N, C-alpha and C positions, 0 to 999 in steps of 0.2 A: 159455319155446316152449310154446304149447296141442299138443294132441294132434294136431290136422292138420295144422300147422305141421310139427311133427315127421316125420308120416308123409309131408309134401309133401319133405321133405330127402330122407329115405331111398329115395321113388321116384324122384325127379329122378338120384343117384346110380350108381341101379338102374340107371334106363333109358339113361341117358348115358354111363355107363362105357364104353370101347373092350374090347374084348376085350383101353388107355392114354393330350394324353395327359397320365395321370395316373400318376404313379411312387409304387413303396412309399416312398420316401426323406420325410422330412419333407415337406410337402406345403402347409403355412400359415405363415404370419409368426409365428405365437403360440409363444411358449415356457412350460414349464409347467418347477415344480419337480419331478425327479423321486418324491419322495415325494408325489404328485400322490394325494389317498383317491381308493377303488373307487366312482364317484360314475356311471362310466358306462353304460350300460345296455347296451349291447352286445359289450363283451369283458372280460377281466378281467384286473388286473395279474399278469403272472406273470413281471415285470424282462425282456421280450424286447421286445415292443412298445414303442414311444417315445411319450411322453404325445403328441406330435403323431399318431402314427401311430395311435394309438387316437381321438384324435380326427377325423380323417380319414373311420374307418372309422364312426364314431358319425355322422358327419353324409352320409356318401357311400354307405356300405354296401359297399363291395370297398376293397380292398388290394392290393395289387400289390406282390411281392419280388422283387427281381430275382437271376438266376444261383443260384437255388435249390437245384434237383436236377441232381446232375453228367450231365453228358454219360455216361459211362460208362453210367449206370442209364437213361438217357432210350434208349441203343442197344440196349440189351438188351431192355426194352420193345416197341421195334420190331421184334427179331428173333421175340419170343413171339409177337406181332402177326400178322408173315408165315407163320410157320409153320401160324397156326389157320388163316389165308385158303385157304393152299395145303392145307388137310387132311390136315396131316400128324399132329396130335392134335384130338381132340376132346373138352370140357370141360365136365362136367357142368354143368345149368342154367344154361350160356350164349346168350345171344340174339342172334344174326347178324342185323344188318341190313340190308340192301340197299335204294339209292337208286333212287325208283320211274323215274325216267327216263334211269339210268346202266346199258347193257348192257353193256360192257365191264369187266372182271375188271383190277384189277394181276396176278393170281399164278394165277387161273383162267381157263380158256378157257371159251366158251360157259357164262359166269354173270355174271352183275350185277355191279357192284361195290359191294365192302360199304361201309355208308357209316358203320355204327359195330359195336362191342362192346359187349354191357351184362351187367352182372352175373357176372363175370368171379371171383367171389371164391374159387372152387376150381380156378382156374391159379395156379400157386403162384409163378410168375415175374411175372406182370403184378399178384398183390396184394401183391407185393414192397411196389410204391409206396405202396401204404396205412399201410405200416408204416413208411416213410422217417423216420427220426428227424429230415431236417432237415422234413418237412412235419410231423410230430404236434409238434412245440414250436412251432408256430403254431396249429393246431385245437386245442391246448389253452388259447391265449388265448382263444377262441369256446364253445367246448363245455366246458370245466372241466377237472379229469384223468380222469375215467372218460369212454372214447372208443369207442365204435361206427363203424366204418365200414360203413354200410349202403346205400350207391348206387352203382357203378364202372362207370365207362366208357371205352372209347376211342375216340374219336372221328376218322374218317377221311375227312374232307370232301371230296368229289371234284369235280372239274373240272364245271361248270355244263353241262349237254346243251344248253342256248336255254331250258329251260322253267321256269329259275330254281329249282327243287326241291333243289340247294344249299344257298338258306335257311335258317333253321330261326327260328321264327317268333317274335315278340319275348314273354316268359311269366314266370311267375314259379316257380321249382322245388317250392315249396312244396303246388303243386296235387296234386303227385304222391304225396305224402309221409301218411299218417294217423296221424301221432305229433308232438306237442307235447312243448314249450313250443317255440314259434318261433325265440325268441333263444337256443336251446340248438344250434342246426342252422349248420351249417358246409360249402360248397363248397370244396375245392379241385383246382385247374384248372390244366394245366401246360402249355405249347406245348412240341411235340416238337421243334421245327423256327421257325423265323421265320414268326409270323405278322404278316399287317397286312392293309390294305383290299384287297388284290387278291388274298389269296385269302379273306378270311370272318373276319378277327378278331372276336369279340367283342365288341357294342356294349351298353353298361349306360346304364340312366337312372337318375343320381344322385339318391339320396336320397328313391326309392323304398322301399325299404326300409323306411321310417314309414309305409309307408300298412299297409292290410288285404288279404288276401287277394280276387281278383279274379275273375269267370267267365274258365273258357276253354274253345275249344273248336277244332275244324281249322276254319282261315283258310280262306274260298274262293278260292283261290288257279285260276287257271286252267290252269296246267303241275300241278296234283296236288299232295299234301304226303304227306312221309313219314310212315310209321306212329308212333303215340304222340307227333306233332309239332302238339301243341296250342300254342293261342295265345292269348293276354290279351287281353280283351274290356273296351271300356270306357275305357282309358289316354289319355294325352293325348299325341297324336302332334307335339307342339308343345315337347314337355317337352325340354329339353338334353339331349341325350346326347354319350358317350367311346368312342371305337372305342379298344378296348384293343389297342396293336402290341406285341408282346412276343417277345424273340428264344429260342433254344432252348434250357428249362430255366429260364425267367420262369415266377414261380405267383402267380395271383391267387386271393384266398381271397374269398366274398362270400356275403352272407345271402341266407337262401332267398325273403325276398320281396323283393328285390331286381330289376326287370322287368330281361331280356339278352334278345339274341338273338346273330344271326350272319346277314352278307350272305351273297352270291355268292361262292364259287370262280371268280375269272373268270382262273386261272390254268389250266395245261395241267398243273398236278403236283395230288397228291393232300395237302390240309392233316391233319396230326395235333396229336391233344391228348389227354392221358390226365387221367382226374379222378374224384374220388370226394366223396361227399356223407358227411359226419361226422356224430353227432349225440352228447349226452350219452350217456350207458347210465341216466339218472335218469329221461331222458325215457320218455313213457308212450305209449301205441296210443287213439286215439278212433276214436269211430262217425263216420263220413262222410256216414251218411244223411241227407237234407234240407237236404244245403249242396251248395256248387260243384263240389266233389268228385265228387259221387254219377256222374258220367260215365265219370271214369277209371278210378274203383272197377269200374264193369261191364266196359271193356274189358278191364282186367287178368285179373279173374275170368276171364273168355271165351276168355282168352289163354291162361291159367292151363290151362283146364278142355279146348282142344282139345291142348292138349299131353299133357296127364298123364290126362286124361277123370277128375278126382276129383270131378265134379260139383258140387251146393252145400254139399258139405263144408268145401270151401275158404272161409275169408275174406280180405278185401283186406289187413287186419290179417297172416292168416296168410305170407301173398307176401313181406310185409315182413321177417318173424318169422326165418324160416328161410334168408333173405341176411346178414344182419346177423354180423357179425363184432367180437369184442371185439377192439380192437387197443392197448390203453393202460388200466389201472388194473381197478376192479371192475364186471361186468355185473349192475349193482344193477335196474332195472327193465325194460329195452327185448329 
C-alpha cells in the first residue's frame, strides 16, 4: 500500500469513527472425465466445480450456485444493514447511497431511501460475508488461493417511483477497477430474499465476458440516474439475455467483463442482495489514463477529495488499495 493510500485509510478511520433461467447444476449435455486437464481459461481445477460447471462458466461468464449462504447468516446481514440505516452505528469509509427519486426511507423519517451500502469493509458483521468459507471455496476456483476482497456492496433496490431510477444500466464491472489481470477477478452476488423479474433481478448477456472492456458513461435517462451508475456504450441490445431469478441464499459468481444490469423494482418492497468483488492478490494496479476508464477515475478521485480533502495526493489506485482486505492466502501484490 502506498503512503498516500495508508494516509487515506488512517484519515477515514479517524474522521468516521463514532465517539462506536440458468442454474449452477450441470447446464450442458456434455460429460467429461473428472481428471479433465487444466486447459480452461477462466477457472482453476480445485476439485469443487464439475467439468460441466467449468465449461458453462467458460462459455457464459457466470455460474449460479443454489442455496449457498445459510439463512441465519443472511438474517444477520439484514440486521446489520438496518442498524446502519437507523444510524445506530457509523462505519468508517462506508458510502451510503440513496435513490435520486425515492423520498421515503424504510427506517428513518424525512430521509431518502438507502439504495446501496458500498465499502463496508470496516463493518465486522457485514464483512463476514466476504470471509464465508462457503463463498471463498468457489471464489478460489476463479482467483486461485491468494484472495483479496476488493469491493463490497449491499444493494437495497427500492420500489420504483415511476421514473425508472431503480434500474441499473447494463455495464461491465471492470470499468471501475484499476487492476488486472481481468481473469483473476470475480464477483460473488447473493440474494438476501427471493429475486425475480418483478423486483428487478440481475440480467446478464451470456458470453460477453470473452470480449473487451467497452466505453461507459451515464445513460441519458429521463428520470435521472443514480450516482456511479455508469452504463456500457456500444453493446448489441439484441444479444440474448438471461434473467437470473434466485431464492434467498442463492449466489451467482460472474466475470468482470460480463455485461449485466438489473430492471426496475415493480413491487412495493425493497429487494436486497449482498456482494463482494474478489481478486487474486497476485493482481497488480495499472494506470488508466488515456483509456475508457478515465471518467470513472476522475469521479472517484473527486468524491474522495470532497469527503476527505486530500487534494491531488490520492490516486485512483490508492482509493482501491486502502479498501482491499486479504481474506485467504498471502497478500503478494495488491
